[in-house]
N, C-alpha and C positions, 0 to 999 in steps of 0.2 A: 726835462720834466721834473727831476728832483729839485732843481733850483726854483722852478715855479711853485712847487709844492711847499718848499721850505719858506718861501716868501709870501705864501697864501695868495699867489697870483693864479686864480682859478682858470681864467680864460687861456693863459699860457699852458696850463696843465691839460686843458681840454684839447687844445690844438696839438700838443705833443702826443697825447694818447691817440688821436685820430691819424696823425702822421705815422705813428708806429703801426697802427692798424692797417694803413695803406701799404706800408712796407711788407707786412706779413701777407697781405692780399696778393701783392705782386709776386711773392714767393710761393703762391698757391697754398699757403697755410691758413685756410679760410676760418677754421674754428678759433684759432688764436686771434685772427683779425676781428671776428665778431665780438670776442671777449673784450678786446681793447676799445672798440667803438662803443660797446654798451657801457663800459666804465666811463667813457667821455660823456655819453648821453645822460647817465645817472647823475654825474657831477654837475652837468649843466642844469639839470632839473632842480637839484638841491640848492644851487646858487641862484636859481631863477634867471639864468643867462640865455635870453632868447636866441641870440646868434649861435651860441654853442649847441643848443637843442636842435636848431635848424641844420647846422653843419653836420652834426652827429647822425641825425636821421638820414640825411642824404648819403653819408658814407656807408651806413648800414644797408641802404637800398642798393648801392653799387656792389657790395660784397655778396649779398644774397643773390643778386642777378648773376654774378660770376659763378655762383654755386647752382645756377639754373633754377632757383626757387623764385619764380616770377611773382607769385602771389605775395610773398613776404617783401620782396623788393619793391613792388608797387605800393604796398601799404606804407612803407617808410618814406618813399618819394612823395606820396600824396599827403602824408602828415607834414612833411617839410613844406610842401606847397601851401597847405592850409595855414601853417604858422606864418609863412612869409606874407600872405595876403592879409593877415590880421594886423600886421605892423602898420601903424598909421604913417609914420615918416620913415621911408626906406633909405638906407645907406647903400653903398656899392656892394657891401658884403651880402645884404639881404637880397638885392637884385640878382647878384651872381648865383646865390643858392636857389633862387627861383628858377633860373636858367638850368642849373644842374638837375633840379627835380624834373623839369619838363624833358630834359635830355634823357634822364633815367627812364621816364615813361616810354620815350621813343625806343630806347634800347630793349625794353621789355617787349614792345611790339615786334622787334626783330626776332626775339626768341620765339614769339608766337607766330612768326612767319607772315605777319601782316605788314608788308613792306611799304605800301603806300601810306598807311596810317603812321608808320614809324617816320617816314620822310617828312610828313606834315608836322610832327612833333619837333623834329630836329630843326625845321625851318623856323618854328616859333621860338625855340631856344636861341637860334642864331640871331633873331631880331632883338631879343632881350640882351644878349651879349654885345650886340652892335651898339645898343643905346648907351652902354657904359664904356665902349671902346676897349673891351677885354679881348686881347688877341689870343689868349689861351683858349677862351671859350669859343671864339670864332674858329680856331684851328680844330678843336674837338668836333664841332658841328659840321664843318666842311668834311671831315673824315667820315662821320656817321652818315651824312647825306650821300657821300660817294659809295659807301657800303650798301645803302638801300638801292642805289642805281645798279650796283654790281649784282645784287640778288635778283633784280628785275631784268638782268641780262642786257642792261644798257651800258656797255663797257666804256664807250667814249665819254659819256656823261660822268661815269664813276671816276675815270682817270682824271678828268678835268677838275673835279672836286678834291681828289687826293693831292694834286699838284697845288691847289689853292691852300689846302691844309698845310702842306710842306712849307709853303711861302710864309704862312703865319707862324709856324713853329720855328722857322729859321730866324724870323724877325725877333723873336723873344729868346732865341738860342735854347730851345727846349729839346734836349737830346732824345728823351723817351718818345715825345711826339714825332720827332723826325724818324726815329726807328720804326714806329707804327706806319708812317707814311711810306717809307722806303719798302716796307714789307707789302703794303697794299698795292703800291705801284708795280712792284715786281710781280705780284700775283696776277694783276690784270695783263701785264705783258706776257706772262706764261699762258693765260687763257687765250690771248691773241696769237699764240705760237711764235712770238718774237723772243726767242730764248736768250739771245745775247744781251738784249736790253734788260730782260728779267734778271739775269745773273748780276748785272752791274748794280741794280738797286738792292737785290737780296744780299750781296756782299756788304754793302753799306749798312743794311739793317743788322746783319750778323755781328759786326764789330760793336755796335752800341748795345745789342741785346746781351752779349757776353760780358760787357763791362758792367751793365746794370744788374745782371743776374735775374732778369725777368724770365722765369721758367716757362710760362705760358707762351710768350712770343718766341722765345728761343727754340722751343720744340717745333713750333709752326714754321719758323724760318728754316730750320734744318730739313724739315719735310719738303718745303717748296724748293729749297736749293738742291736737294737730292734729286727731285723730279726734273728740275731744269737741267742739271748736269747729265742725267740719263738721256734727255732729249738732245743734248749736245754730243752724245756718244762718249761721254767721259765716265765710263762705267765704274771704274775703281773709285773715283772721287764720289760718284753717286752713292755707291754702297756704303761708303764711310759716313756720309751725312744721313742717310736713311737709318743706319744703325744708331747713330747718336739721337735721332728723333725718337726711335723706338725706346731707347733707354730712358730718355727724359719723360716721354709720355707715360710709360709704364710706372715710373717712380711717382709721378704726380697725378696718376689716374685720369689722364687726358684722353678719354676714349675715342672721341671723334677724330682727333689728330692721329691716334694710334691706328684706327681702322684705315684711314687714308694712306698712312705710311706703309702698312702691310700690303695694301693694294698696289702701291708703287713698287714694293719689293717683288710682287708677283710679276709685274711688267719687266722688272730688271732680269729676273731669272728666265722669263720667256725669251728675252732678247739674247741671252747667252746660251739658249738652247737647253736649259735644265728645266724641263716641263714638269717633272715630278715635284721639284722644289717650288716652282711657280704655283702649282695646284695647292700645295700645302699653305702658301701665303694667301691665296684666294680664300681658302677655308677659314684661316685665322682672321682675315679681314671681315668676312661675313659674320663670324661668331661675335667679334667685338662690336661690329655694326649693329647686329641684332640686339645685343645687350644694351648698347647705347640708345638705339631707337625705342626699345621697350621702355626704358626709363624716361626718355625724352617725350615719347608719345603720351605716357601717363601724366607727365607734368603738363603737357599741352592740353590734354583732355581736362585736367583739373583746373586749368587756368583760362581756357578759351571762353568759358561761360562768363568770365568777368571782363572780356575784351570790350564789349559794347558799353558796359557801365564805366569802364576805364576811360574810353573816349569821351563819353558824356560828362564825366566828372572833371576830366582835364579841361574841357572847354569851359565848364562852369567856373572853375577856379581861376583859370587864366583871364577870364573876362570880368571877374568879380569887381576889381577896382574900377574898371571903366564903367561898369553898370552903376556902381555906387555914385561916382561923380556925376553921371548923367542924371541920376534920380535927384541928387541934391540941386543941380542947376535947373531942372525943370519942375521942381516940387511946387513952386508958386503957381505955375501955369496949369499944372495937373490937379491942383487941389479940388477945384470945382468939378472936374471930370470924375475924380475918384469918389466924391460925395454922390454925384449923379449915379455912378455905377453901383455904389452901395445901396442907394434907394431902389435902383432898377433890380438889383439882385434880391433885395428884400421883397419887392413886389412879385418878382418871378417865383421866389420861394413860397410866398403866400399863395399865389395862383397854383403852384405845383402841389402844395398841401391840399388846396381845395379840390383840385382834379384827382389827387390821390384818394381823398376821403370819398369823393363822389364815386370813383371807380371801386373803392373798397365796399361802399354801400351797395353798388350795383352787383358786385360779385357775391356779397353776403345774401342779397335778395335772391339772386340766381341760384345760389347754393341751397337756400331755404326752400325755394320752389322745387329744386331737384330732390331734396330730402323728402318733401311732401309727396312728390311723384313716386319716389322709390318705395315709400310706405304704402302708397296706393297699389303700386305694382306688386309689392310683397304680399299684401293682404287683398289681392284681387277677389272679387265676388265669386268667381268661378272656383277658385281654390277653397274659399271659405264654405261655399255651398257643398262642394264635394266632401269636405271634411265632416261637416255636420250631417250630411246624408249617410256617411259611413257609420257615424255614431248611432244614427237613427236605425240603421240596418241591424247593428249589434243589439240594440234595445228590443227591436221587434222580434228578433230571433232568440230573445231572452238570454243572450250571451253577455250577462251583466259584467262579468270580469273583464272581457275584452272591451266592452263599452266604456267602463271606468278607466281602463288603461289608456284607451284611445283618447278619452276626454282629458285625462291628466296631461298627456303629451301635447294635445292641442292647446290647453291652457298655458302650459309652460312656454310653448312657442309664441302665443299671443303676448304673454308677459315679457318675453325676451325682445320681441319686436317693438312693443310700446316703450320698453326701457331704452332700447338702442335709438329709437327715433327722437328721444329727447336730448341726445348727445351728439356733438360734432365728430368725436372720435371714440372708438372703443378699442379695447385690447384685442389682439388677434385670438387670444384664448377665449374671450367672450364671443367673438364672431363664430369661432369653431363650435361652441356650445349651441348657438342658434342654428347653425347648419345641421348639427346632429339631430336637433329637435325636429327641424323641417323634414329631414330625410326619414326619420323614424315614422312620421305620419304618412309621408308619401309611399314608403315601402309597404305599409299595411294595405294600400290600395292596389298594389301590383299583384298579379296572379303568381308570378315567379319571384323567388327571393332575390334581393339585390344586396350584393356584398359591398360594404363600405370600408375602404382602406385609407389610413392616414399615415404619412411618412414625413417626419419633421427632422431636419438636419441642421446642426450648428446654430439654432435659434431658440430663444426662450419666448414662446408666444405671449406670455404675460407682459413682456417688456417691449412689445411692438404695437404701435398704434396704426389703425386703418379707419377709413370712413365706415360707419355702421351699415349693416345689411348690404355689403358690397358683393359677397359671393353668391347669394341666393339665386339671382337671375341666371347665373351660369350653371348652377346645380340643376335648376328647373329645366333649362334647355337640354342638359345632358340626359335627364330622366325621360322627358316627354318627346324629344326629337331624336335621341340616340338610342336609349335603352327600351322604351315602350314598344317600338316596332320589332324589336329583336326577340328571337326565341332562343331559349337555352340560358347559359351562364351570363349573368349581368353584374358588371363590376363598375363602381365609380371610385376613383382614387384621387386623393389630394396629396400633392408633394410640395413641401414648403422648404425653401433653402435660400442661402445667401448667394446672389450672383456676384457681388463685390462687397467691399467694406460697408457701403452705404445703400445698397440696393437689395431688397428682398423680393423673391419671385414665388408665385403660387401657381402650380400646374393643376388644372382640373381635367382629369382624364377619364373618359368612358370607353368601354369596349363595344359600343353600339354599332348601328348600321352606317354611321357616317353621314355627313351633311348631304351628300349627293343622293344617297339612297333613302333619305328620310321620306316617310309616307305623307308628308305635308302636301298641301296643294301646290300647283305649279307656281303660284304667286309666292308661296312661302319657301320655295327651293333656294332662293337667295336670301333667306329669312334672317333678319336681325331683330330680335324681340325688343319690345319697349324697354324692358329692364336692362338689356345690353346697351342700348343707345343711351339710356340715362347714366349707366355706369361709366361709359366713356366720358361724358360731360363732367361727371363727379370727379373722376380721376384728374381731368384737365384743370378743373377749378380748385380742387382741394390741394393738389400738389404743385400747382402753377407750372404744369408741364404740357408739352405739345400733345395734341390728340393724334399720336402717330402709332405705327405698328410695333414700335419697340416697347410701348407701354402695355398694349393689349394685343395679343396675337392669337390667331386661330390656326391650328395645324391639323390637316387631315392625315390620320394614321393609316398606313397600308402595309400589307404583307409583301412577300417577295414576288407574288404574282400580280401585284398592283391592285389587289382587292381591298376594299375598305375594311379596316379593323377598329374603327372608332375615331374619336375626335379629342384633341388636346387644346385647352384654352390656357394661355400663359398671361398672368397679370404681374407686371414688375413695377414696384413703387419704391420711392425713397423711404428709408427707415426713419421713423419718428418714434423714439423710445420714451419711456417714462422717466429715464435717468436724467 
């Protein structure tokens, strides 16, 4: 590296930094490894060396995957994949790094326990390596495909791929690759309970692991060999290897391997009859396992949400070059088709706009008709006649003060109704003022006093918009169908509150006789007033929501003896504020 730097040979320095990073990664010194790979990446970017950027991104992806940070690992592998696909003329190095990126995505799927998806990625990587006759790449992908089969409990297929990987590694005399294969083959023999064959391959793996100093694989081999020796009834040797695995796993924080080794120790002590010690190691295994699983599950939870997007993006990037060439080859044939499609889309868009405008006009007309209906329902002749008749009664009885008071309230209501009818929306504050005016007039006509209660929670009525004159039909129903037939205390209560961030609800509650006991005619016992029916349609049109029971609900209130104690109407609408 120093020689490359002194001779301003940037690509040599980048390769050296990445090789050093790989060395520290194999020693489980991950933070040092990340630092060196980042140095290589920054140098490659500064010197605008695409191959260096590509290689460094892949190496960072590998080390973050070793650290179980799937999301970061995937980010670097995808970046490498995107860079590789942007290269117009690809050399063997670019193609090789494309395969590494796809392989890295496959390994990420292994961590996410999506073994079929992982196997598919490894097979894609295998085909890329095959196209450049790269035996190292073929060996790596055979190994990974075998591991996918092993996790799917297809042990024969797993072992077959491990032997193919060993063959490729032997061809290129790759000791580390051979060590990994020996370890995997030994593990499968162990799973098949063929302990003698397992020991043969694990012995071979151990020799190379200790020579290379790969802590991760050395600890794993010690554990597998200790377990194999235990099953061969070589207890003393078994304990020695399991102890070495514990020491190495503890030193390098290899929690998964440590948990499995503690569990093997529990089996060891059980077989020699020391059940107290066996129980101790079972507990230690569970403690480490719980710690490891908590961390692992959190990582999986944080990363599972990207698994589908990962698969989709991988497919898109891997097929990008093929799609580009197909588009170029067929461009002349498709030109007229594309123009036709553009014209067709333009016509469809125009038709869509026309239909939209027509539908919009239809809805506006319908809404206008509803507003006119609601105005007529609000100012029905019966109510107007009764109000004027009350004023007349006060005048005849020479109660001038009450007559003037009543007339002022009536004028205020008429003014509010006319003002509201000219607008598509009003504030909830204005609507409540109209309700109060209406109630004050209607209360004068009742023999018994009516108590009006208003409870507003977590809402500023001035900043909430609703269709005008929405509440009056429900107030009218409460008065004349609920409270009018009742003797004694009469209460009408409005509760306004947020159901959720974007939904405001209004409860109109009376303590009347209830809908069943209303003194209306038999025909009216299932009564829905004209104003209520119009209000349903207005809610549906104004907020573009379904006319269902979640928007407008009627609830019969009852006491513990199932006697009617009133009615509650709930109106829930989306919030449309002035902000």
